C-alpha positions as CSV (number, residue, x, y, z in Angstrom):
1,M,76.6,33.1,-20.1
2,S,76.8,33.5,-23.9
3,H,74.9,36.3,-25.5
4,L,74.9,37.1,-29.2
5,S,75.2,40.7,-30.3
6,I,74.0,42.0,-33.7
7,L,75.9,45.1,-34.8
8,P,75.2,47.1,-38.0
9,T,78.1,47.5,-40.4
10,V,78.8,49.4,-43.7
11,L,79.5,46.1,-45.4
12,R,76.9,45.2,-48.1
13,D,78.3,42.5,-50.4
14,A,78.5,39.0,-48.9
15,D,80.6,37.6,-51.9
16,L,83.1,40.5,-51.5
17,L,83.2,39.9,-47.7
18,A,83.8,36.1,-48.3
19,E,86.8,37.0,-50.5
20,A,88.1,39.5,-47.9
21,L,87.9,36.8,-45.2
22,Q,89.8,34.4,-47.4
23,D,92.5,37.0,-47.9
24,L,92.9,37.0,-44.2
25,G,93.3,33.3,-44.0
26,L,89.8,32.6,-42.7
27,D,87.5,30.0,-44.2
28,P,84.0,31.6,-44.7
29,Q,81.0,29.3,-44.7
30,R,77.6,30.0,-46.2
31,G,74.3,29.8,-44.3
32,G,73.5,28.3,-40.9
33,S,73.1,29.9,-37.5
34,L,75.1,31.0,-34.5
35,R,74.1,29.7,-31.0
36,G,73.9,31.9,-28.0
37,F,72.6,31.7,-24.4
38,A,69.9,29.2,-23.7
39,D,70.3,27.7,-27.2
40,D,69.2,31.0,-28.7
41,R,70.0,30.9,-32.4
42,V,70.5,33.7,-35.0
43,S,70.5,32.9,-38.7
44,V,73.4,34.1,-40.7
45,S,74.3,34.1,-44.4
46,L,78.0,33.9,-43.8
47,W,80.2,32.9,-40.9
48,V,83.8,32.1,-39.9
49,S,85.2,30.0,-37.1
50,L,87.8,31.6,-35.0
51,G,88.8,28.5,-33.1
52,E,87.7,27.2,-29.7
53,G,84.1,27.1,-30.8
54,E,84.1,30.9,-31.4
55,R,82.4,32.2,-34.5
56,L,81.6,35.5,-36.2
57,G,78.7,35.8,-38.6
58,W,77.0,38.3,-40.9
59,R,73.3,38.5,-41.7
60,P,71.5,40.8,-44.2
61,Q,69.6,43.7,-42.9
62,G,66.6,45.4,-44.4
63,D,68.7,48.3,-45.7
64,G,71.0,46.0,-47.7
65,S,73.9,46.1,-45.2
66,L,75.3,43.1,-43.4
67,A,75.1,43.0,-39.6
68,L,77.9,41.5,-37.6
69,V,76.7,38.7,-35.3
70,G,78.7,37.1,-32.5
71,D,79.3,36.7,-28.8
72,L,81.3,39.8,-28.8
73,Q,81.8,39.9,-25.0
74,R,83.3,36.4,-25.0
75,L,85.4,37.0,-28.2
76,G,86.7,40.3,-26.7
77,R,88.1,38.5,-23.7
78,S,90.0,35.9,-25.8
79,R,91.4,37.9,-28.7
80,P,91.9,41.5,-29.9
81,L,88.4,41.7,-31.4
82,Q,88.6,45.3,-32.5
83,Q,91.8,44.6,-34.4
84,L,90.2,41.6,-36.1
85,I,87.1,43.6,-37.1
86,G,89.4,46.4,-38.4
87,R,91.4,43.9,-40.5
88,I,88.2,42.5,-42.0
89,T,86.9,45.9,-42.8
90,R,90.1,47.0,-44.4
91,A,90.3,43.8,-46.5
92,Y,86.7,44.3,-47.6
93,A,87.4,48.0,-48.5
94,T,90.5,47.0,-50.5
95,R,88.5,44.4,-52.5
96,L,85.7,47.0,-53.0
97,A,88.2,49.6,-54.3
98,L,89.7,47.2,-56.7
99,R,86.4,46.1,-58.0
100,E,85.4,49.8,-58.5
101,A,88.7,50.6,-60.2
102,A,88.3,47.7,-62.6
103,R,84.8,48.9,-63.5
104,E,86.0,52.5,-64.0
105,L,89.2,51.6,-65.8
106,S,87.9,48.9,-68.2
107,Q,91.1,48.9,-70.2
108,A,93.4,48.4,-67.2
109,Q,94.2,45.2,-65.4
110,V,93.5,45.6,-61.7
111,E,94.4,42.8,-59.3
112,L,95.2,42.2,-55.7
113,V,98.8,41.1,-55.1
114,A,99.6,39.6,-51.7
């Protein structure tokens, strides 16, 4: 039985999240929906495939944040989900810090070096 969970996050910028996902070697896709139990569908603005038909998505919330959407119970059994979410959050935070530094230090050149 597959059940989609929707969890609030502190992430707010879908473009920045897409860049962070690319930094991690994931291929973010825009729009669409994720399917759960009994063909239940949840619309998302951004999603990534994790292989074997598993997907994580994000959808905008009323407060401007992006909620994480996915079958977290199933994903948690097949991969270290907490580690993946931590890596995504850190990559997002790095991108956000660089963007803010570039804005504050307009004379400096700020870039992400892998």
